[in-house]
C-alpha positions as CSV (number, residue, x, y, z in Angstrom):
1,M,0.1,0.0,-0.2
2,P,1.3,3.3,-0.8
3,V,2.7,5.6,2.5
4,H,0.2,8.6,1.2
5,L,-2.9,6.3,1.1
6,S,-1.8,4.3,4.4
7,K,-1.9,7.1,6.1
8,E,-5.4,8.3,5.0
9,I,-6.7,4.9,5.6
10,G,-5.3,5.1,9.4
11,K,-7.0,8.4,9.6
12,L,-10.2,7.4,8.5
13,K,-10.1,4.5,10.7
14,K,-9.7,6.7,13.8
15,S,-12.4,8.8,12.4
16,I,-14.9,5.6,12.2
17,L,-13.9,4.7,15.7
18,A,-14.4,8.2,17.0
19,L,-18.0,8.0,15.7
20,C,-18.5,4.6,17.1
21,T,-17.6,5.8,20.6
22,T,-19.8,8.5,20.7
23,V,-22.9,7.3,19.0
24,E,-22.6,4.3,21.6
25,E,-22.2,7.0,24.5
26,N,-25.3,8.8,23.0
27,V,-27.1,5.8,23.1
28,R,-26.4,5.1,26.5
29,K,-27.6,8.4,27.9
30,A,-30.5,8.3,26.2
31,V,-32.3,5.1,27.5
32,T,-30.7,6.1,30.9
33,A,-32.6,9.5,30.4
34,V,-35.9,7.4,29.9
35,V,-35.2,5.1,32.8
36,T,-34.4,8.0,34.9
37,K,-36.8,10.7,33.6
38,D,-33.9,12.9,33.4
39,V,-34.8,15.7,31.0
40,K,-31.4,17.4,31.3
41,L,-29.7,14.2,29.8
42,A,-31.9,14.3,27.3
43,V,-31.4,17.5,25.8
44,E,-27.5,16.6,26.3
45,V,-28.3,13.7,24.0
46,E,-30.6,16.2,21.5
47,K,-27.6,18.4,21.4
48,K,-24.4,15.8,20.8
49,D,-26.6,14.5,17.7
50,I,-25.8,17.5,16.0
51,E,-21.8,16.5,16.3
52,I,-22.5,13.2,15.2
53,D,-24.2,14.9,12.1
54,Q,-20.9,16.5,11.6
55,M,-18.6,13.8,12.1
56,E,-20.8,11.6,9.4
57,I,-20.0,14.4,6.9
58,D,-16.7,14.6,7.8
59,I,-16.1,10.9,7.3
60,E,-18.1,11.3,4.3
61,E,-15.6,13.7,2.6
62,E,-12.9,11.6,3.9
63,C,-13.6,8.7,2.1
64,L,-14.7,10.4,-1.4
65,K,-11.4,12.0,-1.1
66,I,-9.5,8.9,-0.6
67,L,-11.4,6.9,-3.8
68,A,-10.4,10.3,-6.0
69,L,-7.1,11.0,-5.1
70,H,-5.6,7.3,-4.4
71,Q,-8.1,4.9,-6.2
72,P,-7.6,2.1,-4.0
73,V,-8.2,-1.6,-5.0
74,A,-8.6,-4.9,-3.4
75,I,-9.0,-4.8,0.3
76,D,-8.4,-1.0,0.3
77,L,-11.1,-0.2,-2.0
78,R,-13.5,-2.6,0.4
79,Y,-12.6,-0.7,3.8
80,V,-13.4,2.4,2.1
81,I,-16.8,1.1,1.1
82,A,-17.5,-0.5,4.0
83,C,-16.6,2.6,5.9
84,M,-18.7,4.7,3.6
85,K,-21.7,2.5,4.6
86,M,-20.9,2.0,8.4
87,N,-21.2,6.4,8.5
88,N,-24.1,6.0,7.0
89,D,-25.6,3.2,9.8
90,L,-23.7,5.2,12.8
91,E,-25.6,8.4,11.8
92,R,-28.9,6.7,11.7
93,I,-28.2,5.2,15.3
94,G,-27.7,8.5,16.3
95,D,-31.0,9.8,14.9
96,L,-32.6,6.9,17.1
97,A,-30.8,7.9,20.2
98,E,-31.8,11.4,19.6
99,N,-35.4,10.6,18.7
100,I,-35.5,8.2,22.5
101,A,-34.3,11.0,24.1
102,R,-37.3,13.2,22.7
103,N,-39.6,10.5,23.9
104,A,-37.9,10.3,27.4
105,K,-39.2,14.2,27.8
106,V,-42.5,13.0,27.4
107,I,-42.3,10.3,29.6
108,A,-40.8,12.4,32.3
109,E,-43.7,14.6,32.2
110,F,-46.1,11.4,33.7
111,G,-43.9,11.0,36.3
112,D,-44.1,7.7,38.8
113,D,-47.8,7.4,39.2
114,D,-48.1,4.0,37.9
115,E,-45.6,1.5,39.6
116,Q,-47.6,-1.2,38.8
117,R,-46.6,-0.8,34.7
118,K,-43.0,0.0,34.3
119,P,-41.5,-1.7,31.5
120,D,-37.7,-2.8,32.0
121,F,-35.6,-1.8,29.4
122,S,-32.4,-3.4,31.3
123,V,-32.2,-6.2,29.4
124,M,-32.9,-4.9,26.0
125,M,-30.2,-2.2,26.6
126,D,-27.7,-3.9,27.5
127,K,-27.8,-6.7,24.6
128,T,-28.3,-3.6,22.5
129,R,-24.9,-1.8,23.9
130,S,-23.4,-5.3,24.0
131,M,-24.1,-5.4,20.0
132,L,-22.7,-1.8,19.7
133,K,-19.6,-2.6,21.5
134,K,-19.1,-6.1,19.9
135,T,-19.3,-4.4,16.2
136,L,-16.9,-1.9,17.4
137,D,-14.4,-4.4,18.6
138,A,-15.2,-6.4,15.2
139,L,-14.2,-3.3,13.3
140,I,-10.8,-2.4,15.0
141,E,-9.7,-6.3,14.7
142,V,-11.2,-7.0,11.5
143,D,-12.9,-10.2,13.8
144,T,-15.4,-12.0,11.6
145,D,-16.1,-14.2,14.2
146,L,-17.3,-11.4,16.5
147,A,-19.2,-9.9,13.5
148,S,-20.9,-13.3,13.1
149,E,-21.9,-13.4,16.7
150,V,-23.3,-9.6,16.6
151,I,-25.4,-10.9,13.4
152,K,-27.0,-13.9,15.4
153,E,-27.6,-11.6,18.5
154,D,-30.4,-9.6,16.6
155,D,-32.9,-12.2,16.9
156,V,-32.9,-12.0,20.6
157,I,-33.5,-8.1,20.3
158,D,-36.4,-8.7,17.8
159,D,-38.1,-11.2,20.4
160,L,-37.5,-8.6,23.3
161,N,-39.1,-5.8,21.4
162,R,-41.9,-8.3,20.5
163,S,-42.4,-9.5,24.0
164,M,-42.4,-5.3,25.1
165,H,-44.7,-4.7,21.9
166,V,-47.4,-7.3,23.4
167,M,-46.8,-5.8,27.1
168,I,-47.5,-2.3,26.5
169,M,-50.4,-2.9,23.8
170,Q,-52.1,-4.7,27.0
171,W,-51.3,-2.0,29.4
172,I,-52.8,0.8,26.7
173,K,-56.3,-1.5,26.9
174,E,-56.0,-1.5,31.1
175,N,-55.4,2.0,30.9
176,P,-56.3,3.8,27.9
177,A,-55.9,7.4,29.5
178,K,-52.3,6.9,29.5
179,A,-52.1,5.8,26.2
180,E,-49.7,8.5,25.1
181,Y,-47.1,7.4,27.9
182,Y,-47.7,3.9,26.9
183,I,-47.1,4.9,23.1
184,R,-44.0,6.6,23.9
185,L,-42.5,3.8,25.9
186,L,-43.4,1.5,23.0
187,N,-41.2,4.0,20.7
188,V,-38.3,3.4,22.9
189,S,-38.2,-0.3,22.4
190,K,-39.1,-0.2,18.6
191,H,-35.8,2.5,18.3
192,L,-33.8,0.2,20.6
193,E,-34.7,-2.7,17.9
194,R,-33.7,-0.4,14.9
195,I,-30.6,0.1,16.7
196,A,-29.6,-3.5,16.8
197,D,-30.6,-3.8,13.2
198,Y,-27.8,-1.1,12.4
199,A,-25.3,-2.8,14.7
200,T,-26.1,-5.7,12.7
201,N,-25.3,-4.0,9.2
202,I,-22.0,-3.1,10.3
203,A,-21.2,-6.4,11.3
204,E,-22.1,-7.5,8.0
205,D,-20.1,-4.8,6.6
206,V,-16.9,-6.1,8.6
207,L,-17.4,-9.4,6.9
208,Y,-17.6,-7.5,3.6
209,M,-14.6,-5.9,4.1
210,S,-12.4,-8.8,5.4
211,S,-13.9,-11.2,2.6
212,G,-15.7,-9.3,-0.1
213,R,-18.7,-11.7,0.7
214,I,-21.8,-10.0,0.8
215,V,-24.1,-11.6,3.5
216,R,-27.1,-9.2,3.1
217,H,-30.6,-10.9,2.8
218,Q,-29.1,-14.3,3.4
219,I,-31.3,-16.7,5.3
220,K,-29.8,-17.2,8.8
């Protein structure tokens, strides 16, 4: 690999990892804001999304510059293409974290008057964050085994989301006066499920980066 291309690839890798870390932290804060009904933390998440958007733009420009100036081939080309796709997915995860924060602000308005119906997002959140962390580790090490593990774990999040949906819909029937509150909780579950989907997409891109094999849409 030419020296200049190597430097640009190294710079791109650092940028992607920084975006991964920032997005993962914002997801954690967003769900914490829901659980603790912390409006200030929710606002902090919303403000951070502006930074995430700018990071996404900067990384896209880096990728385009590498393609235009260095015309990489083989694994280097796959790496840049995969980074462009990951970059987009990470920005969307950031948007979902912001959406969770917005729901958290509304949820906080309802107070704690319904102790009988409080969803436990801890398992779903822990597994979603675990998928994001494993995806980051898989990217750093180009670890195809870890990436494959993330893809398999997506089914677990899907099951948790379905269970949460059934439970919350029952609560709406039992207490329709608080329908908006329950729908906001349902939105949080749906957003976590979508975050897991994007983490899976990134894991699939790691496999593509390593082998050139496209695994999307394949039956598990």
